[in-house]
C-alpha positions in Angstrom: 9.9 31.9 -2.0 10.7 28.8 -3.6 13.4 27.7 -1.3 10.6 28.0 1.6 8.1 25.9 0.0 10.9 23.5 -0.8 11.8 23.4 2.9 8.1 22.8 3.9 7.9 19.9 1.5 11.2 18.5 2.9 10.0 19.0 6.7 6.6 17.2 5.8 8.8 14.4 3.9 10.8 13.8 7.1 8.3 14.0 9.5 6.3 11.5 7.8 9.4 9.2 7.7 9.7 9.8 11.4 6.0 8.7 12.2 6.6 5.8 10.0 9.6 4.7 12.3 7.9 5.4 15.4 4.8 3.2 14.4 7.3 0.5 13.6 9.2 0.8 16.8 5.7 0.8 18.9 4.4 -2.4 17.1 7.7 -4.0 17.7 7.4 -3.3 21.5 4.2 -4.5 21.4 5.4 -7.7 19.9 8.4 -8.1 22.2 6.0 -7.8 25.2 3.6 -10.7 23.6 7.1 -12.9 23.0 8.0 -12.1 26.9 4.5 -13.4 28.2 4.6 -16.4 25.8 8.4 -17.1 26.9 7.2 -16.8 30.8 4.0 -19.2 30.0 6.5 -21.7 28.3 8.9 -21.4 31.5 5.8 -22.0 33.8 4.9 -24.8 31.5 8.5 -26.5 31.5 8.3 -26.6 35.1 5.2 -28.6 35.5 5.7 -31.1 32.5 6.4 -34.5 33.6 7.7 -36.5 30.5 10.9 -36.3 29.2 9.5 -35.7 25.8 7.2 -33.0 26.6 9.9 -31.1 28.5 12.3 -31.4 25.4 9.5 -29.9 22.8 9.1 -27.0 25.4 12.5 -26.5 25.7 12.8 -26.3 21.9 9.9 -23.9 21.5 11.7 -21.9 24.3 14.9 -21.8 22.4 13.3 -20.8 19.2 11.1 -17.9 21.1 14.3 -16.8 22.7 16.2 -16.2 19.2 13.2 -14.5 17.8 13.0 -12.4 21.1 16.8 -11.4 20.7 16.5 -10.4 17.0 13.6 -8.4 17.7 15.6 -6.4 20.4 18.4 -5.8 18.1 16.1 -4.3 15.5 14.8 -2.1 18.2 17.9 -1.1 19.3 18.6 0.1 15.8 15.4 1.8 15.3 16.0 3.7 18.3 19.8 4.5 17.2 18.6 5.8 14.0 15.9 7.8 15.8 18.6 9.6 17.8 20.3 10.8 14.6 
């Protein structure tokens, strides 16, 4: 009987950890979606920019945003790989 109780506790702990990973993955997906929308808006603004300095400023923001988004995608892939195992 004691081993059954330990197994139940272990299952509860594992499911809590899995729920936390799912919540983290979902919030990361929402963040990546926001970043993608922001990137699209910046690309539109870049096409409509008149001055060279304004285009350069927008391009710098785009570069930073792309790097952040790539890091998020890598993290999301890692979370999904962990969930599969």
